[in-house]
C-alpha positions, 0 to 999 in steps of 0.5 A, a space after each residue: 711611660 705614660 699614666 696608663 703603662 705606669 699604673 699597668 706596671 704597678 698592677 702587674 709588677 708590685 705582687 711580684 716584688 712584694 713576695 720576692 724581692 727586697 723592698 731595699 733598692 728595689 726598681 719598683 719602690 723607686 718608680 713609686 717615690 718618683 710620683 707621676 714626675 714625667 709620667 703626665 704632661 708638665 701643664 698637668 702638674 705645674 701648681 702641685 707637688 707628686 710622690 707617691 709610696 711603696 711602704 717605709 721600711 717594708 712593703 705597704 698593703 696599699 701602695 700610693 702615688 699622690 698629687 699635693 697642693 702645698 699651700 694645703 699639705 705635702 704629706 698624706 696623713 693630714 689634709 686634702 689630695 689626690 691620690 692613686 690607691 692600689 688594691 691590696 689584690 691589685 686588681 684594681 686602682 682608684 683616682 680619689 679626691 682623699 683626705 689624711 686618716 691618720 691625723 683624724 686617728 691621732 686628732 680624735 681617737 676613737 671618734 676618728 672614723 665618724 668625724 673623717 665619715 662627716 667630713 667626707 659627706 660634707 664635701 660629697 655635698 659641697 662638691 657635688 658631680 662633675 663627670 658620670 663615670 665619678 662615683 661617692 661609694 665607699 672603696 674597696 681596698 680588699 685590706 683588713 688592715 686599719 691604714 687601708 679601712 681610714 683610706 677608704 672612709 676617707 675618699 670623698 670621690 673617685 674614678 674606679 680602674 679595673 686591671 682587666 680593663 684600664 681606659 686609654 691614657 687619654 682617658 685616664 689624663 682626663 680623670 685627673 684633670 677631673 680630680 685636680 678641678 675637684 682639689 681646686 674646689 676643695 681648696 675654695 670651701 675650705 674655712 682656712 687652705 692654709 690650716 687644716 685642722 682649723 678647717 675640719 673643725 670648722 666643718 664638724 662644727 656646722 654639719 650639726 645644723 644639717 638635717 639627715 632624713 631617711 627615704 622611707 619617710 614620707 614628706 611631702 613638704 620638702 624638696 630634697 636634693 640627694 646625694 648621687 647616684 646611690 641616694 643615701 644621704 639628703 639634705 633640705 633645699 626648701 629654704 635656702 636663706 634658712 640654711 645660708 643664716 644657719 651656716 654663717 651664724 655657725 661661722 660666728 660661732 666658730 670663730 668666737 670659739 677659737 677667740 675664747 681659745 686663745 684667750 683661755 690658753 694666753 691666761 694660763 700661760 702668763 700664769 706659767 700654767 703652760 702645761 695646763 695651757 696645752 691641755 686646753 681642749 674645744 670639745 665641741 670639736 672633740 667630744 661632740 657639741 652635746 656636752 652643754 659646754 664648748 671649752 675645757 679649760 682650767 682657772 689660775 688654781 689649776 681646777 677644771 673650767 668649762 666654758 659655754 662660748 656665745 658669740 655674735 656680730 652684735 654688740 655686748 647687749 645682744 640677747 642670746 639662746 641658751 639651750 636645755 643642754 647648757 642649762 643642765 650643764 650650768 646647774 650641774 657644774 655651778 661655779 666651774 662653768 662659765 659663759 663667754 659673751 664674744 662680741 663683734 666677734 667678725 671685726 677687728 676691735 671684737 671683744 669679750 666678757 664673762 658671766 660666771 658664778 651665780 650665772 642663773 641670777 645674772 641673766 633674764 631666762 625666758 623658754 623659747 620652745 615647747 614639746 607638744 603631744 597631742 591630748 
């Protein structure tokens, strides 16, 4: 059996067995669980782990066969991997560069769908198009069930195969090698390939620094660079240095937040308040970047503590910016609000201090932006 005949066999036999055969000890279920082992040449999968799923305890609406870089993940529930997804009606198979949807759903609850799409778009922009047959449209798995809908949101790029017009085996192997190249590039782009959650946190943090534009709006002063094929999403390329600087600043800011997350958790654990330590939350990621603070923690009495993190690669006396939103939060929350100033953030001897109490009296605040209207 080669790759093409495997895909054909699943598309032909799965609906028959699903409707008429017991799940336990089923032949097609065993074939799916074996993944691509002994199906594709050894050199294709020498660095990868492959497994498939017909479902857990019962037939899946959408069965799949996955290919995993085990340094990133071995699970289809989280991380980035390659997968063959069979539509519920078995008329199409999609070879996808995929994100695990279940982890988004567990971590971000109602924001899971929004956040997985943000990360999908981010990688579409960063990876670019490697083949004229590839697409970044939403796939259609012909099911309204929650998990297949999550799969659709997590597909970054895909090849689409129709049951009635499957390409030959050589072409399907070529497509698989293209997807493996995508997975390698994805690994290089990840903030930390060994920590999927942290890498996703970083992407969610920096996406706020990219602007989206409506194609119907005219803007003759910038050069834009479109998403492949359908040109739905755009980003600026006018000033590459500016964007690079913004991303570097975001990386420094994210690094500082991670350090203060550790500081707050360690503080609470030392106070034997481990239950609260487990509740410390990086809300700039889990709830968005508009609350006016980055971390929700607790003080030594168990009261809420709201921490805005300001990070720099410079020394402790470097100036920093405060947004109007942060200023509003500072005034509203008052003595429950602190600024954590992280300096030398990218060095081993990094350090920090907290500004608390009557924060405004401890800072020199200068307006740096004004809203203007025509008189």
